[in-house]
N, CA, C and O atoms as a GROMACS GRO file, in nm:
protein
  468
    1UNK      N    1  12.598  -0.292   0.926
    1UNK     CA    2  12.689  -0.340   1.016
    1UNK      C    3  12.642  -0.294   1.164
    1UNK      O    4  12.690  -0.186   1.201
    2UNK      N    5  12.550  -0.362   1.258
    2UNK     CA    6  12.489  -0.347   1.351
    2UNK      C    7  12.592  -0.368   1.489
    2UNK      O    8  12.648  -0.472   1.522
    3UNK      N    9  12.597  -0.254   1.546
    3UNK     CA   10  12.685  -0.243   1.676
    3UNK      C   11  12.655  -0.373   1.746
    3UNK      O   12  12.548  -0.428   1.722
    4UNK      N   13  12.755  -0.435   1.845
    4UNK     CA   14  12.665  -0.467   2.042
    4UNK      C   15  12.564  -0.376   2.059
    4UNK      O   16  12.444  -0.401   2.066
    5UNK      N   17  12.644  -0.218   2.070
    5UNK     CA   18  12.561  -0.144   2.165
    5UNK      C   19  12.420  -0.072   2.076
    5UNK      O   20  12.348   0.017   2.123
    6UNK      N   21  12.409  -0.119   1.973
    6UNK     CA   22  12.282  -0.135   1.922
    6UNK      C   23  12.180  -0.230   1.893
    6UNK      O   24  12.059  -0.224   1.870
    7UNK      N   25  12.273  -0.326   1.901
    7UNK     CA   26  12.186  -0.482   1.972
    7UNK      C   27  12.122  -0.509   2.063
    7UNK      O   28  12.020  -0.577   2.071
    8UNK      N   29  12.206  -0.431   2.177
    8UNK     CA   30  12.161  -0.435   2.304
    8UNK      C   31  12.044  -0.340   2.342
    8UNK      O   32  11.950  -0.390   2.402
    9UNK      N   33  12.040  -0.209   2.312
    9UNK     CA   34  11.956  -0.118   2.326
    9UNK      C   35  11.808  -0.140   2.274
    9UNK      O   36  11.701  -0.103   2.321
   10UNK      N   37  11.851  -0.238   2.117
   10UNK     CA   38  11.693  -0.317   2.035
   10UNK      C   39  11.650  -0.391   2.098
   10UNK      O   40  11.528  -0.389   2.116
   11UNK      N   41  11.725  -0.483   2.157
   11UNK     CA   42  11.699  -0.612   2.254
   11UNK      C   43  11.573  -0.567   2.397
   11UNK      O   44  11.463  -0.598   2.443
   12UNK      N   45  11.724  -0.445   2.424
   12UNK     CA   46  11.603  -0.416   2.577
   12UNK      C   47  11.492  -0.384   2.541
   12UNK      O   48  11.401  -0.419   2.616
   13UNK      N   49  11.450  -0.293   2.394
   13UNK     CA   50  11.351  -0.211   2.367
   13UNK      C   51  11.239  -0.295   2.332
   13UNK      O   52  11.124  -0.270   2.367
   14UNK      N   53  11.274  -0.394   2.262
   14UNK     CA   54  11.152  -0.517   2.219
   14UNK      C   55  11.094  -0.630   2.346
   14UNK      O   56  10.984  -0.682   2.363
   15UNK      N   57  11.199  -0.638   2.407
   15UNK     CA   58  11.137  -0.703   2.559
   15UNK      C   59  11.050  -0.585   2.601
   15UNK      O   60  10.928  -0.593   2.592
   16UNK      N   61  11.086  -0.519   2.628
   16UNK     CA   62  10.984  -0.419   2.704
   16UNK      C   63  10.843  -0.416   2.682
   16UNK      O   64  10.742  -0.419   2.753
   17UNK      N   65  10.881  -0.406   2.521
   17UNK     CA   66  10.764  -0.342   2.410
   17UNK      C   67  10.680  -0.514   2.516
   17UNK      O   68  10.625  -0.527   2.626
   18UNK      N   69  10.718  -0.614   2.394
   18UNK     CA   70  10.617  -0.749   2.396
   18UNK      C   71  10.566  -0.790   2.572
   18UNK      O   72  10.462  -0.845   2.607
   19UNK      N   73  10.669  -0.744   2.650
   19UNK     CA   74  10.634  -0.776   2.804
   19UNK      C   75  10.503  -0.677   2.832
   19UNK      O   76  10.420  -0.742   2.895
   20UNK      N   77  10.458  -0.550   2.807
   20UNK     CA   78  10.379  -0.492   2.782
   20UNK      C   79  10.244  -0.539   2.715
   20UNK      O   80  10.136  -0.534   2.773
   21UNK      N   81  10.264  -0.588   2.577
   21UNK     CA   82  10.147  -0.596   2.546
   21UNK      C   83  10.111  -0.740   2.605
   21UNK      O   84  10.003  -0.773   2.655
   22UNK      N   85  10.209  -0.808   2.590
   22UNK     CA   86  10.189  -0.977   2.657
   22UNK      C   87  10.067  -0.976   2.815
   22UNK      O   88   9.953  -1.009   2.849
   23UNK      N   89  10.149  -0.936   2.848
   23UNK     CA   90  10.067  -0.903   3.006
   23UNK      C   91   9.940  -0.815   2.991
   23UNK      O   92   9.828  -0.865   2.998
   24UNK      N   93   9.955  -0.719   2.975
   24UNK     CA   94   9.839  -0.599   2.952
   24UNK      C   95   9.693  -0.716   2.974
   24UNK      O   96   9.671  -0.814   2.903
   25UNK      N   97   9.609  -0.668   3.094
   25UNK     CA   98   9.518  -0.740   3.061
   25UNK      C   99   9.465  -0.884   3.165
   25UNK      O  100   9.364  -0.947   3.196
   26UNK      N  101   9.579  -0.880   3.182
   26UNK     CA  102   9.559  -0.987   3.263
   26UNK      C  103   9.548  -1.031   3.408
   26UNK      O  104   9.652  -1.020   3.472
   27UNK      N  105   9.400  -1.098   3.497
   27UNK     CA  106   9.330  -1.067   3.559
   27UNK      C  107   9.453  -1.055   3.669
   27UNK      O  108   9.567  -1.087   3.637
   28UNK      N  109   9.420  -1.007   3.797
   28UNK     CA  110   9.479  -0.917   3.884
   28UNK      C  111   9.481  -0.891   4.012
   28UNK      O  112   9.428  -0.782   4.036
   29UNK      N  113   9.518  -0.944   4.102
   29UNK     CA  114   9.485  -0.916   4.253
   29UNK      C  115   9.555  -0.865   4.318
   29UNK      O  116   9.666  -0.918   4.314
   30UNK      N  117   9.548  -0.768   4.394
   30UNK     CA  118   9.700  -0.702   4.506
   30UNK      C  119   9.714  -0.844   4.637
   30UNK      O  120   9.788  -0.843   4.736
   31UNK      N  121   9.636  -0.935   4.602
   31UNK     CA  122   9.692  -1.078   4.658
   31UNK      C  123   9.830  -1.133   4.611
   31UNK      O  124   9.937  -1.155   4.667
   32UNK      N  125   9.768  -1.150   4.443
   32UNK     CA  126   9.853  -1.173   4.406
   32UNK      C  127   9.968  -1.132   4.283
   32UNK      O  128  10.035  -1.201   4.206
   33UNK      N  129   9.957  -1.020   4.301
   33UNK     CA  130  10.066  -0.896   4.232
   33UNK      C  131  10.193  -0.978   4.225
   33UNK      O  132  10.240  -1.010   4.116
   34UNK      N  133  10.261  -1.018   4.365
   34UNK     CA  134  10.365  -1.044   4.381
   34UNK      C  135  10.438  -1.227   4.300
   34UNK      O  136  10.552  -1.266   4.274
   35UNK      N  137  10.313  -1.283   4.289
   35UNK     CA  138  10.325  -1.403   4.198
   35UNK      C  139  10.323  -1.403   4.026
   35UNK      O  140  10.368  -1.493   3.954
   36UNK      N  141  10.249  -1.259   3.977
   36UNK     CA  142  10.246  -1.227   3.819
   36UNK      C  143  10.371  -1.162   3.802
   36UNK      O  144  10.422  -1.185   3.692
   37UNK      N  145  10.450  -1.073   3.891
   37UNK     CA  146  10.593  -0.970   3.883
   37UNK      C  147  10.645  -1.145   3.884
   37UNK      O  148  10.659  -1.184   3.769
   38UNK      N  149  10.671  -1.237   3.973
   38UNK     CA  150  10.727  -1.338   3.943
   38UNK      C  151  10.760  -1.415   3.847
   38UNK      O  152  10.877  -1.448   3.834
   39UNK      N  153  10.661  -1.459   3.762
   39UNK     CA  154  10.602  -1.456   3.628
   39UNK      C  155  10.676  -1.429   3.538
   39UNK      O  156  10.753  -1.509   3.484
   40UNK      N  157  10.654  -1.241   3.496
   40UNK     CA  158  10.721  -1.205   3.433
   40UNK      C  159  10.792  -1.204   3.434
   40UNK      O  160  10.836  -1.233   3.323
   41UNK      N  161  10.893  -1.177   3.530
   41UNK     CA  162  11.039  -1.168   3.571
   41UNK      C  163  11.128  -1.332   3.534
   41UNK      O  164  11.248  -1.353   3.516
   42UNK      N  165  11.024  -1.415   3.533
   42UNK     CA  166  11.067  -1.557   3.490
   42UNK      C  167  11.073  -1.573   3.380
   42UNK      O  168  11.164  -1.637   3.328
   43UNK      N  169  10.951  -1.502   3.296
   43UNK     CA  170  10.928  -1.558   3.151
   43UNK      C  171  11.014  -1.486   3.079
   43UNK      O  172  11.062  -1.553   2.987
   44UNK      N  173  11.071  -1.325   3.088
   44UNK     CA  174  11.099  -1.230   2.988
   44UNK      C  175  11.269  -1.261   3.033
   44UNK      O  176  11.357  -1.194   2.980
   45UNK      N  177  11.299  -1.355   3.123
   45UNK     CA  178  11.377  -1.343   3.140
   45UNK      C  179  11.472  -1.468   3.097
   45UNK      O  180  11.593  -1.450   3.098
   46UNK      N  181  11.432  -1.563   3.069
   46UNK     CA  182  11.402  -1.668   2.953
   46UNK      C  183  11.499  -1.628   2.841
   46UNK      O  184  11.580  -1.719   2.820
   47UNK      N  185  11.513  -1.542   2.777
   47UNK     CA  186  11.503  -1.441   2.597
   47UNK      C  187  11.650  -1.414   2.627
   47UNK      O  188  11.709  -1.387   2.732
   48UNK      N  189  11.688  -1.428   2.513
   48UNK     CA  190  11.822  -1.391   2.457
   48UNK      C  191  11.851  -1.275   2.512
   48UNK      O  192  11.785  -1.171   2.518
   49UNK      N  193  11.985  -1.310   2.561
   49UNK     CA  194  12.067  -1.152   2.629
   49UNK      C  195  11.996  -1.066   2.746
   49UNK      O  196  12.035  -0.952   2.771
   50UNK      N  197  11.914  -1.113   2.801
   50UNK     CA  198  11.829  -1.092   2.915
   50UNK      C  199  11.939  -1.158   3.051
   50UNK      O  200  11.960  -1.274   3.087
   51UNK      N  201  11.976  -1.069   3.085
   51UNK     CA  202  12.075  -1.089   3.193
   51UNK      C  203  12.031  -1.010   3.335
   51UNK      O  204  12.071  -1.060   3.440
   52UNK      N  205  11.934  -0.865   3.340
   52UNK     CA  206  11.850  -0.908   3.406
   52UNK      C  207  11.682  -0.813   3.443
   52UNK      O  208  11.669  -0.700   3.396
   53UNK      N  209  11.603  -0.858   3.502
   53UNK     CA  210  11.479  -0.809   3.494
   53UNK      C  211  11.407  -0.774   3.629
   53UNK      O  212  11.395  -0.874   3.699
   54UNK      N  213  11.385  -0.722   3.654
   54UNK     CA  214  11.293  -0.630   3.788
   54UNK      C  215  11.150  -0.611   3.746
   54UNK      O  216  11.156  -0.576   3.629
   55UNK      N  217  11.065  -0.616   3.772
   55UNK     CA  218  10.926  -0.578   3.770
   55UNK      C  219  10.809  -0.556   3.907
   55UNK      O  220  10.760  -0.647   3.973
   56UNK      N  221  10.791  -0.450   3.918
   56UNK     CA  222  10.724  -0.362   4.018
   56UNK      C  223  10.538  -0.334   3.957
   56UNK      O  224  10.531  -0.263   3.856
   57UNK      N  225  10.443  -0.370   3.996
   57UNK     CA  226  10.323  -0.382   3.924
   57UNK      C  227  10.274  -0.193   4.105
   57UNK      O  228  10.322  -0.168   4.216
   58UNK      N  229  10.195  -0.147   4.043
   58UNK     CA  230  10.138  -0.039   4.164
   58UNK      C  231   9.960  -0.137   4.165
   58UNK      O  232   9.854  -0.152   4.104
   59UNK      N  233  10.041  -0.178   4.285
   59UNK     CA  234   9.877  -0.226   4.344
   59UNK      C  235   9.782  -0.134   4.408
   59UNK      O  236   9.669  -0.171   4.443
   60UNK      N  237   9.840   0.021   4.430
   60UNK     CA  238   9.706   0.118   4.427
   60UNK      C  239   9.624   0.116   4.340
   60UNK      O  240   9.511   0.129   4.387
   61UNK      N  241   9.625   0.101   4.197
   61UNK     CA  242   9.568   0.053   4.086
   61UNK      C  243   9.468  -0.010   4.047
   61UNK      O  244   9.371   0.003   3.972
   62UNK      N  245   9.532  -0.109   4.141
   62UNK     CA  246   9.418  -0.256   4.172
   62UNK      C  247   9.317  -0.206   4.187
   62UNK      O  248   9.322  -0.198   4.310
   63UNK      N  249   9.204  -0.153   4.155
   63UNK     CA  250   9.078  -0.161   4.195
   63UNK      C  251   8.991  -0.302   4.124
   63UNK      O  252   8.974  -0.332   4.006
   64UNK      N  253   8.941  -0.378   4.267
   64UNK     CA  254   8.876  -0.503   4.222
   64UNK      C  255   8.739  -0.432   4.130
   64UNK      O  256   8.693  -0.318   4.130
   65UNK      N  257   8.701  -0.552   4.056
   65UNK     CA  258   8.552  -0.540   4.045
   65UNK      C  259   8.455  -0.610   4.072
   65UNK      O  260   8.451  -0.609   4.195
   66UNK      N  261   8.380  -0.666   4.038
   66UNK     CA  262   8.235  -0.703   4.140
   66UNK      C  263   8.306  -0.866   4.169
   66UNK      O  264   8.275  -0.942   4.261
   67UNK      N  265   8.395  -0.888   4.074
   67UNK     CA  266   8.431  -1.088   4.107
   67UNK      C  267   8.533  -1.007   4.195
   67UNK      O  268   8.469  -0.961   4.289
   68UNK      N  269   8.614  -0.984   4.200
   68UNK     CA  270   8.722  -0.947   4.274
   68UNK      C  271   8.832  -0.885   4.236
   68UNK      O  272   8.892  -0.852   4.338
   69UNK      N  273   8.898  -0.846   4.125
   69UNK     CA  274   8.972  -0.891   4.093
   69UNK      C  275   9.011  -0.750   3.975
   69UNK      O  276   8.908  -0.700   3.932
   70UNK      N  277   9.126  -0.692   3.926
   70UNK     CA  278   9.090  -0.600   3.826
   70UNK      C  279   9.234  -0.621   3.737
   70UNK      O  280   9.329  -0.674   3.796
   71UNK      N  281   9.250  -0.580   3.601
   71UNK     CA  282   9.319  -0.658   3.453
   71UNK      C  283   9.432  -0.543   3.491
   71UNK      O  284   9.420  -0.427   3.529
   72UNK      N  285   9.534  -0.617   3.467
   72UNK     CA  286   9.700  -0.523   3.466
   72UNK      C  287   9.658  -0.447   3.356
   72UNK      O  288   9.582  -0.501   3.275
   73UNK      N  289   9.686  -0.354   3.344
   73UNK     CA  290   9.708  -0.260   3.286
   73UNK      C  291   9.831  -0.164   3.308
   73UNK      O  292   9.881  -0.137   3.417
   74UNK      N  293   9.877  -0.109   3.163
   74UNK     CA  294  10.021  -0.120   3.085
   74UNK      C  295  10.033   0.032   3.184
   74UNK      O  296  10.122   0.099   3.132
   75UNK      N  297   9.989   0.088   3.274
   75UNK     CA  298  10.048   0.249   3.364
   75UNK      C  299  10.067   0.145   3.536
   75UNK      O  300  10.093   0.216   3.633
   76UNK      N  301  10.058   0.042   3.556
   76UNK     CA  302  10.092  -0.037   3.686
   76UNK      C  303  10.196  -0.083   3.662
   76UNK      O  304  10.248  -0.128   3.765
   77UNK      N  305  10.317  -0.105   3.486
   77UNK     CA  306  10.413  -0.150   3.487
   77UNK      C  307  10.547  -0.043   3.562
   77UNK      O  308  10.546   0.073   3.520
   78UNK      N  309  10.651  -0.074   3.660
   78UNK     CA  310  10.755  -0.029   3.670
   78UNK      C  311  10.846  -0.121   3.652
   78UNK      O  312  10.862  -0.186   3.755
   79UNK      N  313  10.924  -0.162   3.548
   79UNK     CA  314  10.996  -0.278   3.468
   79UNK      C  315  11.155  -0.206   3.453
   79UNK      O  316  11.150  -0.083   3.456
   80UNK      N  317  11.240  -0.242   3.444
   80UNK     CA  318  11.400  -0.217   3.465
   80UNK      C  319  11.418  -0.381   3.399
   80UNK      O  320  11.385  -0.495   3.431
   81UNK      N  321  11.503  -0.304   3.273
   81UNK     CA  322  11.576  -0.448   3.183
   81UNK      C  323  11.715  -0.487   3.196
   81UNK      O  324  11.791  -0.396   3.164
   82UNK      N  325  11.745  -0.544   3.216
   82UNK     CA  326  11.989  -0.533   3.178
   82UNK      C  327  11.999  -0.595   3.048
   82UNK      O  328  11.989  -0.717   3.063
   83UNK      N  329  12.011  -0.571   2.957
   83UNK     CA  330  12.032  -0.668   2.852
   83UNK      C  331  12.199  -0.671   2.810
   83UNK      O  332  12.265  -0.568   2.826
   84UNK      N  333  12.280  -0.828   2.741
   84UNK     CA  334  12.408  -0.807   2.701
   84UNK      C  335  12.464  -0.856   2.573
   84UNK      O  336  12.503  -0.972   2.567
   85UNK      N  337  12.471  -0.785   2.479
   85UNK     CA  338  12.524  -0.860   2.340
   85UNK      C  339  12.711  -0.811   2.342
   85UNK      O  340  12.744  -0.692   2.344
   86UNK      N  341  12.780  -0.891   2.342
   86UNK     CA  342  12.930  -0.911   2.319
   86UNK      C  343  12.919  -0.844   2.491
   86UNK      O  344  12.851  -0.874   2.589
   87UNK      N  345  13.060  -0.705   2.452
   87UNK     CA  346  13.049  -0.649   2.563
   87UNK      C  347  12.933  -0.493   2.597
   87UNK      O  348  12.922  -0.418   2.693
   88UNK      N  349  12.887  -0.498   2.510
   88UNK     CA  350  12.790  -0.394   2.545
   88UNK      C  351  12.642  -0.422   2.659
   88UNK      O  352  12.564  -0.506   2.616
   89UNK      N  353  12.610  -0.364   2.779
   89UNK     CA  354  12.531  -0.347   2.863
   89UNK      C  355  12.435  -0.226   2.839
   89UNK      O  356  12.466  -0.107   2.846
   90UNK      N  357  12.304  -0.284   2.807
   90UNK     CA  358  12.199  -0.166   2.824
   90UNK      C  359  12.119  -0.176   2.965
   90UNK      O  360  12.107  -0.296   2.992
   91UNK      N  361  12.091  -0.138   3.011
   91UNK     CA  362  11.990  -0.075   3.112
   91UNK      C  363  11.855   0.019   3.018
   91UNK      O  364  11.859   0.100   2.926
   92UNK      N  365  11.765  -0.032   3.084
   92UNK     CA  366  11.634   0.027   3.011
   92UNK      C  367  11.536   0.029   3.163
   92UNK      O  368  11.546   0.000   3.282
   93UNK      N  369  11.443   0.082   3.072
   93UNK     CA  370  11.337   0.088   3.228
   93UNK      C  371  11.196   0.127   3.134
   93UNK      O  372  11.196   0.174   3.020
   94UNK      N  373  11.102   0.098   3.203
   94UNK     CA  374  10.963   0.110   3.170
   94UNK      C  375  10.857   0.183   3.292
   94UNK      O  376  10.848   0.110   3.392
   95UNK      N  377  10.783   0.300   3.300
   95UNK     CA  378  10.749   0.367   3.450
   95UNK      C  379  10.681   0.461   3.354
   95UNK      O  380  10.708   0.498   3.240
   96UNK      N  381  10.555   0.495   3.464
   96UNK     CA  382  10.475   0.591   3.415
   96UNK      C  383  10.516   0.686   3.452
   96UNK      O  384  10.558   0.713   3.564
   97UNK      N  385  10.508   0.762   3.338
   97UNK     CA  386  10.512   0.933   3.331
   97UNK      C  387  10.494   1.004   3.267
   97UNK      O  388  10.554   1.036   3.164
   98UNK      N  389  10.337   1.077   3.350
   98UNK     CA  390  10.282   1.175   3.267
   98UNK      C  391  10.139   1.081   3.275
   98UNK      O  392  10.216   1.047   3.184
   99UNK      N  393  10.087   1.048   3.280
   99UNK     CA  394  10.024   0.900   3.312
   99UNK      C  395  10.046   0.858   3.185
   99UNK      O  396   9.948   0.840   3.114
  100UNK      N  397  10.198   0.830   3.125
  100UNK     CA  398  10.142   0.728   3.028
  100UNK      C  399  10.277   0.615   3.066
  100UNK      O  400  10.366   0.651   3.143
  101UNK      N  401  10.277   0.480   3.003
  101UNK     CA  402  10.441   0.445   3.016
  101UNK      C  403  10.522   0.480   2.910
  101UNK      O  404  10.528   0.488   2.787
  102UNK      N  405  10.568   0.491   2.987
  102UNK     CA  406  10.708   0.547   2.878
  102UNK      C  407  10.837   0.462   2.875
  102UNK      O  408  10.896   0.482   2.980
  103UNK      N  409  10.902   0.378   2.798
  103UNK     CA  410  11.009   0.333   2.841
  103UNK      C  411  11.131   0.375   2.757
  103UNK      O  412  11.108   0.401   2.639
  104UNK      N  413  11.263   0.386   2.804
  104UNK     CA  414  11.362   0.474   2.819
  104UNK      C  415  11.511   0.369   2.826
  104UNK      O  416  11.539   0.270   2.893
  105UNK      N  417  11.563   0.425   2.752
  105UNK     CA  418  11.746   0.352   2.780
  105UNK      C  419  11.778   0.453   2.932
  105UNK      O  420  11.762   0.575   2.940
  106UNK      N  421  11.814   0.386   3.012
  106UNK     CA  422  11.909   0.446   3.136
  106UNK      C  423  12.042   0.455   3.138
  106UNK      O  424  12.096   0.550   3.195
  107UNK      N  425  12.110   0.364   3.078
  107UNK     CA  426  12.253   0.371   3.049
  107UNK      C  427  12.306   0.224   2.988
  107UNK      O  428  12.275   0.108   3.010
  108UNK      N  429  12.397   0.286   2.907
  108UNK     CA  430  12.495   0.159   2.836
  108UNK      C  431  12.652   0.171   2.931
  108UNK      O  432  12.702   0.255   3.006
  109UNK      N  433  12.676   0.087   2.897
  109UNK     CA  434  12.860   0.084   2.921
  109UNK      C  435  12.890  -0.096   2.875
  109UNK      O  436  12.815  -0.189   2.849
  110UNK      N  437  13.045  -0.078   2.882
  110UNK     CA  438  13.062  -0.175   2.841
  110UNK      C  439  13.127  -0.311   2.943
  110UNK      O  440  13.175  -0.255   3.042
  111UNK      N  441  13.145  -0.449   2.957
  111UNK     CA  442  13.219  -0.520   3.016
  111UNK      C  443  13.317  -0.552   2.959
  111UNK      O  444  13.337  -0.500   2.849
  112UNK      N  445  13.417  -0.650   3.014
  112UNK     CA  446  13.550  -0.685   2.975
  112UNK      C  447  13.537  -0.813   2.905
  112UNK      O  448  13.616  -0.859   2.823
  113UNK      N  449  13.408  -0.874   2.956
  113UNK     CA  450  13.440  -0.992   2.889
  113UNK      C  451  13.326  -1.003   2.782
  113UNK      O  452  13.230  -0.927   2.797
  114UNK      N  453  13.327  -1.105   2.659
  114UNK     CA  454  13.291  -1.102   2.534
  114UNK      C  455  13.132  -1.236   2.571
  114UNK      O  456  13.132  -1.349   2.524
  115UNK      N  457  13.044  -1.193   2.639
  115UNK     CA  458  12.935  -1.250   2.644
  115UNK      C  459  12.822  -1.272   2.538
  115UNK      O  460  12.706  -1.284   2.578
  116UNK      N  461  12.850  -1.278   2.410
  116UNK     CA  462  12.777  -1.326   2.346
  116UNK      C  463  12.702  -1.404   2.368
  116UNK      O  464  12.762  -1.504   2.408
  117UNK      N  465  12.561  -1.425   2.363
  117UNK     CA  466  12.417  -1.525   2.372
  117UNK      C  467  12.416  -1.604   2.230
  117UNK      O  468  12.325  -1.684   2.206
   0.00000   0.00000   0.00000
């Protein structure tokens, strides 16, 4: 039997992995970064068990090609996600660490209400 805590961690990890692989390669420019951040947050936020997500993209890494845009790279992501299964809450994040986009569990805690989605 899988616990709510294990499921919340799984859901956070699978969603960060999907976010990474789904959006890497997206055409982006500094002028469109905020809209892309919002679109990613809204899309991932629709998924089951997600109760919060923030995405920030490193604009300093956005170097325009000859057509005026760059491609979204995994190294540009700084994302935090909160998932909730039953009473278990998991906070996880993805951020650049030693030149690699690392994903990690930041915190677990329990709520007093059962919110199984």
